[in-house]
Every structure is written in structure tokens, then in C-alpha cells.
C-alpha positions, 0 to 999 in steps of 0.5 A: 543642513542643521539638526533643526531643519532635518527634524522639519524635512522628516516630519513632512516625509512622515505626513506625506507618508500618512496622507498617501496611506490614508488617501491613496491605500485605505481609499483605494481599498474602500473603493475596491470594496464599493466596487465589488459590493456594487457588482454582487448580484445579492446582499446575502452570505453564504451561511444565511441561505436557508433553502435553494431551488434551481428551476428549469423547464424539466423540473425543479431541484429544492435544497433545504438546510436542516439540523443534519445539513442540507437535504434534497426535497425535490425532485426526490428526497435524498441526501446531498453532496455536502461539498458540492452543495457548498460550492454551489451556495458560494457561487450563488452568494458571491455572484457578480455581474461582469457588465451592465447590458441594458438598464431597462430591457423591453424585449427579454426574448433577445436575451433568452430571459423570456424562457430562462434556461435556469432560475436560482432562488434562495431564501434566508431565515427570515424568508426574504428572497434572492433569485437570478435568471440566466438566459442565452450566452453572449455574442462573444461566448464570454458569459451569459445574460442574467436577470436578478429578481424583478430588476429591470436591469440586464447583466452578464455574468462570466462563464465560470460563474454560470458553469458553478450555478448550473448544477443538475439533481445528480451533481448535488446528490450524495453518490456514496455507495456505502458510507463507513470506516473500514476500521469500524467494519466487524463483519462482512458478509459476501454472497457469491454466485454459483460456479462449475466448481462451487455452489452459491454460497455466503462468506462470512468474515470477521475482524479482530485487531485489523486482522480479517478471519473466515468464520463460515462456510468453515474457519479459514485465515482470510487475506486481509490485505484483499478484503481491505482493498475490496472494502476501500474500493466500496468506500471510495466508489461513486454512483455513476448514475441513479436509475430508478427511485421506485422500481417496479420490475427489478428482474430488469436489473437483475435485482429480483434474486440477485447472485451477489451481495455485501452486507457490513456490520458497522461498529455497535450497530447490529443492522448491517449495510447491505448492497445487492449487485445485479446485471451488468450494463456493458453499453454504459460500462457499468453494473446495477446495484441497490442499497436495501435501506433506500430501495432505489436502483443506481448503477456503479462502475463495472469495476465493482462486479470486476473486482468482487470475489468470484469464489471463496479462494479469493478471499483466503489467505494465500500465505501457507503460514503466518508468523513474526520471525522475532515470534519464533523460539523453535524450529523443527525440520523433519525429512526422510533423512533426519530431524533438525531441531533449532532453539532460539537462545537470546538473539542467537540460534542453536542446532539442538538435534541431531547434534549440538552446533552454533546455527547461522542466524542469517541461514535461519532467517532466510528459512523463515522468510521462505516459509512465510513467503510461500503462497498457495497457487490453488486450494484442494478440495479437502474431501479429495483422496489425499493418499496421492498427496504424500502426506504419509511420508512427506518430503518435509515437514516443518513446525514452527513454535511461538514463544509461550505456545504449546502447538506448532504452526505446521507446514507439511510438504508432499508430493507433486502433483500429476502435471507436476506443475506444483507440490501438494502441501498441508497447513492448519488451513488445509491442503493446497498447492504451491510452487515446486521450488519451495521444496528446495528452500525448506528441505534444509539439512543440519549441516546447511544451517550450521554456522560454517564461519571458520574465523570471523573477524571485523574487516574494519579492525585490520590495518595491515595484512601480508599474503605469503606465496612459496616464492613471494610475499605481498604487504598491504598497509592502511594509511587513513582511509587508503590502502597502499602497497610498495607506496602504490595506492590501491582500490579500496573497494577491492581490498575491502571485498577481499577482507570481507571474503575472508572474514566470511570464508566457510568450510563447505565439507565436515572439517576434521577436528584435529589433523595429525598429518597436515601433508595429507591436506598440502598444509605442510607446505602451504600454497598460501599464507595470509596474516591479518593484523590491527592498528596495533601490529597485533595478529588478528588471525593467520589463514594457511591454505593447502592444496591437496590435488583438486581440493582446497584446505584451510586452517588458522595458526591457532587451531589444529582443525582443518577445514575444506573449502571451495577450491576456487577461493585460492584464485581470488587471492591476489597474486600481486599488488596490482591485482588491488590497484585500479 
């Protein structure tokens, strides 16, 4: 084919393609748009609607758009649910007929349109009116009969359109209980009913830097997580039922003298939002409530009543002490036996009393975590006779100093209660009971907190090692990531576990600083000698293990100190290469 013919052929193809796009695609789109426009019930856009009325036999709902959005004017003046109203406006503006049933129906009762179940009418800014009446369900249950304005035509609309239009006043009302941002709440006041243990009271809380504190009836730490959970519930809870807009008998709802209430002071507004909580209605699964600003009575889910605090203790912080580990610079542990003082130096802890020793940082952090994770199981009346609490001669008294602060956070652990189910503890927030197991966690001696590592090393630095027994020698060497002995491949995790155990080896009793007679410890003829070397064949450390009766001792080749260790450790050393193999 010549080049000229190719160009002609290509031009024909382009022309055909252009024709197809213009005639078929664009015309099809226009045809579809025309058909959709023809099916639409109204020539109005959602944003053009200024008023909307839903009329039924039992009354009308009137909505009007204002500067602050949509408001309900009938059957009651109320704020609307913006999202729900927007869905209704969309459904109205986009409503389409499904089928044309009759062009000019004479008997509207055949379609249920002589007395429509619902008539929705809208007006725009120019006061032009648009309306549709809904009648019976179609025989096939695929939709409903409808009539637009004064047009004689009867059409059908599908079930989804009918459902989206068929809204009640409850659907369209704002069902928010309290509108607020929890982060902006400055004060919260809970009125609590009287109990056998305490009279009725109002608990006042303040929020500062996202932390809640109890200001009245006394200054206490609050359970910030619990308070935030209650506020979040109040923010998200929706009204179940609007009971009465102008109640005349509040006693009927337990709201004449409500035993529970919540008042929130939000932002810079000095006037609090106050919610009163009345009687339960278990048949409806709810509790009656009233917002003082509106005065109407409504029903809330019963969970609001279930989770409302019952006593001051429900709002108190159950943690005995609060701090961040990194903020603590000094710790004192005072028992009847000794007083242990620890001081942080850079990132390390040091025991400075009763004698100076390096401290085990992990164990110190465990102590700090145990202290701040300890919870009060019950708060004890501060006016009670405290002689039996044991605070005059406590089991242990812990003091924690934060960096730059002169006064410590204190935790005093006294006697068990009569039932032996808890220990009395005293903090800056008063007296409480806590789990008895906390005593063994907090009552730490200087020896328990010492760094007892004998010869720490990095397991990854070890490239070979040997274990010498009186009658045999085992040699192990690393090839890449694989450990071998006598050309046998070993299980890497078993070798690593052995090296980690050696690196973490600790003395179990006070060591002998310089032993003159090694035979006392079985070290003149060691039961085992372990030598570790790096990739350059340089010795990292050599451990010598000696037995004397049921006791096991260890020393390193470069030190004269002898350390008593757990007697079971010798049994953990491999006796043959196969012990570390698969």
C-alpha cells in the first residue's frame, strides 16, 4: 500500500471515530441527561430550597433555613439534625418517577391520593412552590403512588425514595444531649446521690493540661481516663425519645428534685451546660433527663445512668502514685532493716546508701513501674483510727524525688487489714487499701537492686569459645551466621541462649573480694572453664566454675574475686557438642 493511500485510510478512520464520539457518545450522554431531567419530579436544586413542610394526617413538620442553618418551627421550635435534613433535601431535589401510572386519573382514592399518607412541599427564595403527595404502595410492592403538585398525572416512585422522604419530627431533630468538645471543658461538677456510706455531694473537677483534678469536696487526684470516658459518652449519646416539651409534673420523671446532675463549664463561657438525670424507665431501657437550658424532658439510654459515677471514689485516681520514670532522680526505700538510697547519674542508677554500688537499671525501672502501677482497691475514711494501719512502723516507705523538686512523692505501706485481703497504704491523697502482693514488689533491699553482673559482654562479639572439663574439651566456632563443632552444624538459638546466660551471669550472695585459698571454693581444680574469644582470637573473658559441696562458685581469669552463683548453672552448660545440635 502506498503512503498516500495509508494517509487517506487513516483520515477515514479518524473521521469515523469523530463521528462515533459526537453522534454516539455525546448524543447518548445528552439523551441520558434529558431522560433523567424528564423523570425528575422537580426542577429545583437542593441548595435552592428555603422551606420544607412534611404534612400528615396527624400534623405538620416545618423546616426553615436561616443564618445558623436549618431550624424546626413545627411541631416544636428546635435545632435540627443537620445531616438528616441534608439527606431529606437531597432526596426531595433528586426525586424521580419510576413509571407513569396514569396521565389523568379521575379517582384518586384508587391510589390512596385522596388522603395522602405524606405531602412534602418546598419553597425557594422566590416563594415558588414544589410539592409531592405519596399514596398507597403499588401492588407489586416495588414502590409507591405519587402525585406532583397540581398535575393530573399519577406516577410511582421506588421504595428507597419513599423511605428517604418519609421522615418524622424525631428523625429530623438534633438528638445531641450536650454539645461540647471534651478538650475545651474547664470544669465539671457531678452531683451524686446519697448512699449508705456517704451523703449526697457535688464533686467538682478542673481540667488543666489534659489532666483532671478533684477540687471539691477535697483536693484529690482524679481518674483522668474515667472522667474523659464519661464526657465522651455524654458527647456521643443520643436522645432516645422526646417525652415532653413543656412538662407540668417533673416529679413524674424524678426531675423535681434530681439526685444526679452534670454541669460543664466550657471554654470562656461562664454559664455551665447542665444535665439533670431523673428516674429510670426500665420498660423503655432508658432514664429521664432534662437540659436546664431547654426545659424539655427526654429519654436517654439507660447506660448513661449505669455509667454515671455513684460515689466520689469512682472519680478518684486509683493509681497510688503518678510519675514518669525519666523524671525521677532520687529514690529512698526505708524498711525496719535498712534505708536504701539510689541516685540517678546521667542514664545510670547508683546505690549511694547504705554503701556505694552500681545499681541494676532494669531492676530499678521495675521498682518504679511496680510503684506507679499499684492501684487502690478501696479508699479508707481519713477520719478513721489510723493506729491499726501500721504507718508508725511501716513495712516500707518509698520516697521518689522528681528532678528539680524538693518534696518527694511518698508511698507508705503499713499493716494488712483484719480480713487480710489488702494492705493499708498512705499517699498524698490519703489512705487506701491495695493488693497485698505489692509488698514483695516494693520492699527491695540494697543487695536486690545491685548490679550483680559478674563479667558482662556482648554475645554478638563472640566468634569462638571452648569449655574445658577435667576429662574433655569442647570447642565451638562461628562460620558466618552458623555455629559448628567438629564440623557439625549447631542450633544457633541454643548457642545464643548459652552466650546470653553467660553474659547475664550474676552472683547470688555477697562475693569474696579477694580469695587467698581457691580450694575453699573448688577453684583450685575447676569443674569447668569457659573461654570466649572474638573474631581476632582475642580473649574476651574466661569463667572458672568451682564446686564445694552443694554450692557453686565462679571467678574470672582476670579477677581475684569469687562469686557464689546459682548451683544449677553448671548443669546448663553443654557436656557434649550434641547438646547444642538439633
